[in-house]
Structures are given as C-alpha cells and as structure tokens.
C-alpha positions in Angstrom: -5.0 -29.1 -1.4 -7.5 -28.4 -4.1 -4.9 -29.5 -6.2 -4.0 -33.0 -4.4 -7.7 -33.9 -5.0 -8.0 -32.9 -8.7 -4.8 -35.0 -9.1 -6.4 -38.0 -7.4 -9.9 -36.7 -9.9 -7.5 -37.4 -13.0 -6.4 -40.4 -11.6 -9.6 -41.9 -10.8 -11.7 -40.8 -13.7 -11.1 -43.3 -16.2 -11.7 -46.6 -13.4 -13.5 -45.1 -10.7 -15.8 -42.5 -11.9 -17.4 -42.3 -8.4 -14.7 -41.9 -6.3 -13.4 -39.7 -9.0 -16.7 -37.1 -8.6 -16.1 -36.9 -4.3 -13.1 -36.1 -5.2 -14.1 -33.1 -7.5 -16.5 -32.2 -4.5 -13.4 -32.3 -1.8 -11.9 -29.8 -4.4 -15.1 -27.3 -4.7 -15.5 -27.2 -1.4 -11.5 -26.5 -0.6 -11.9 -23.9 -3.2 -15.3 -22.1 -1.4 -13.6 -22.5 1.8 -10.2 -21.0 0.3 -11.6 -17.7 -1.3 -14.0 -17.3 1.5 -10.7 -17.4 3.8 -8.6 -14.8 1.1 -12.2 -12.3 1.3 -12.0 -12.2 5.2 -7.9 -11.8 4.8 -8.7 -8.8 2.3 -11.2 -7.2 4.4 -8.9 -7.5 7.3 -6.4 -5.2 5.3 -8.2 -2.3 6.4 -5.7 -0.7 9.0 -7.4 -1.3 12.4 -6.1 2.6 13.0 -8.5 4.2 10.4 -11.1 1.9 11.5 -10.8 3.9 15.3 -8.7 7.0 14.3 -9.9 9.5 11.7 -6.7 9.8 8.9 -4.9 12.7 10.8 -4.7 10.8 14.4 -3.6 7.5 12.4 -0.5 9.6 10.3 0.0 11.4 13.8 0.4 8.1 15.2 2.2 6.1 12.6 4.9 9.0 12.8 4.9 8.9 16.3 5.5 5.3 16.1 8.2 6.1 13.9 10.0 8.3 16.0 10.0 5.9 18.8 11.2 2.8 16.8 14.0 4.2 14.7 15.2 7.1 16.8 14.4 8.9 14.1 13.5 13.3 14.4 9.8 12.6 12.9 7.2 15.5 12.8 3.9 15.7 11.6 1.8 18.5 10.4 -1.7 19.6 9.2 -2.8 22.6 7.4 -6.0 23.8 5.8 -9.9 22.9 7.0 -10.3 19.7 8.0 -13.2 17.6 7.1 -14.4 14.2 6.6 -12.8 12.1 3.5 -14.2 9.4 2.2 -13.1 5.7 3.4 -11.7 5.3 0.0 -9.8 8.4 0.4 -8.3 7.9 3.2 -7.4 4.5 3.0 -5.5 5.1 0.2 -4.0 8.1 1.3 -2.8 6.2 4.8 -1.4 3.1 2.6 0.8 5.7 0.3 2.0 7.2 4.0 2.6 3.8 4.9 4.5 2.9 1.7 7.0 5.8 1.8 7.7 5.6 5.3 8.5 1.7 4.9 10.6 2.5 2.0 12.1 5.3 4.3 12.9 3.0 6.8 14.2 0.3 4.8 16.9 2.5 2.2 16.9 6.3 3.4 19.3 5.9 6.3 17.4 9.5 6.9 17.9 11.4 10.1 14.9 13.4 9.7 11.1 12.6 8.1 8.3 15.2 8.1 4.6 14.1 7.5 2.4 16.9 5.9 -1.2 16.9 5.4 -3.0 20.0 3.5 -6.3 20.5 3.5 -6.9 22.6 -0.1 -9.9 24.2 -1.7 -10.8 21.4 -4.0 -7.6 18.9 -3.4 -5.6 17.0 -0.3 -2.1 16.5 -0.6 -0.1 14.8 1.3 3.6 14.5 1.3 6.4 12.4 3.1 10.0 14.0 3.1 13.4 13.0 4.1 16.8 14.0 4.3 18.2 10.2 3.0 20.6 8.9 0.9 18.0 9.7 -2.0 18.4 7.7 -5.0 20.1 8.2 -8.7 17.1 7.2 -10.5 14.0 9.3 -11.8 11.4 7.4 -10.5 9.0 9.4 -12.6 10.6 8.7 -16.0 12.3 5.3 -15.6 10.6 3.1 -17.2 9.1 5.4 -19.7 9.4 2.1 -21.7 7.0 0.4 -20.0 9.3 -2.1 -18.2 8.0 -2.3 -14.8 10.2 -4.9 -13.1 13.3 -1.5 -13.0 11.1 0.7 -10.9 9.9 -0.8 -7.2 6.3 -2.1 -6.6 6.1 0.2 -3.9 6.2 3.3 -6.4 4.2 1.5 -8.7 1.7 1.0 -5.9 1.7 4.4 -5.0 1.3 5.8 -8.0 -1.8 2.8 -8.5 -3.4 4.0 -5.3 -3.6 7.9 -6.1 -5.0 7.1 -9.8 -7.9 5.0 -8.5 -8.9 8.1 -6.5 -8.3 10.7 -9.6 -4.9 12.0 -8.5 -1.4 11.8 -9.0 2.1 11.0 -6.8 5.4 12.9 -8.1 8.7 11.4 -6.6 11.4 13.7 -6.6 14.8 12.2 -5.2 18.6 13.0 -5.8 21.5 11.1 -4.2 22.6 12.7 -1.3 20.2 14.7 -0.9 16.5 12.9 0.3 13.4 12.2 -0.9 10.7 13.9 -1.5 6.8 12.1 -2.2 3.9 14.4 -3.1 0.1 13.3 -3.5 -2.7 15.2 -4.7 -5.9 14.2 -5.0 -9.2 15.1 -5.6 -11.4 15.9 -2.2 
C-alpha cells in the first residue's frame, strides 16, 4: 500500500534516489486510485431506493421491510400536499429515518413503530415514534458541556443532517415509554 511505498522510499532515498523516486510515483498512483475508489464509494452511498422511488415510496418500503423482518407492528402515514423535494432534502430525511429505525431495531425492544411524513405549508416534518424501552438520558441536553462522546453518533448524525437542511431534530424518550424522533426542515 501507500505506507509501504513511502517507507521503501524513505529507506532508499539516501542511497538510491532513482529507486526512491520510483517508489514515490507508485505511492502517488496508489493514493490517486484510493481517492477515486473512495469517491465512487461515497457516490454509492445514495440509497438505491431513492434512485428508483420517491421519498414517500422509499419510506413506505423501509417500514414494510421492518414489519417483515422484525415482526413489528410498523405503520407509515403521509399527510399534507405532496410535492417534489430537492434531492438533498429527500436523502437527508431518508437517512435520518433509517438511523432512527436502526436505533429502534438495536435498542428499543419495541412492539410498535409509526413513521409519519407531513408536508406542511413551509416545512416538512418526519416523526419516528416507538413504544420501546426508551432511555433515561435526555439526549437534547446530554452533552451541553460539549462532550459528544456521551451521546450516540447516530443521534449526532441525525442532528447534523437536519442542520444542513436548516432544520432541527427533537428527540424525546423516557424509560419504559418509548422514543419519539421529530425532524422539521424547511421545504
């Protein structure tokens, strides 16, 4: 790999500068190929479901898959006048819903989950709500001291995605009472 080539170059440089230069060129080529591969991977992160479906269809399919995989009472609802959203809004709302549902699968021990997408006049609201075990830490205030390590990266990621869209995420959870993730973004 790149590091091996750089180590070879480091050893050869004083005695054989021509071979060290060849090793440097190999390292540069490896770095370029790695960067191209990383770019292809990032481009591939867009969910295939959003390439072939609308946000509503993709969310509905995700909820139906959850119902089949987890034997959950999983429901999906839509309200308001549907409209075309920007690809950024669709992608980030879908990813937030995915993260909330992954957290539900891993931690909630829920029997019921409801995903709701509301098209308001000036905003879009996404709610993922379950009847699982909940948690005691108040995630909206858990890291006021800036210590992000005390919060899950999934919660941080949801907030960052909403902020990118000029919106916000509110997470409310109480032990034994489930969890509610509400996202409101301009749209």
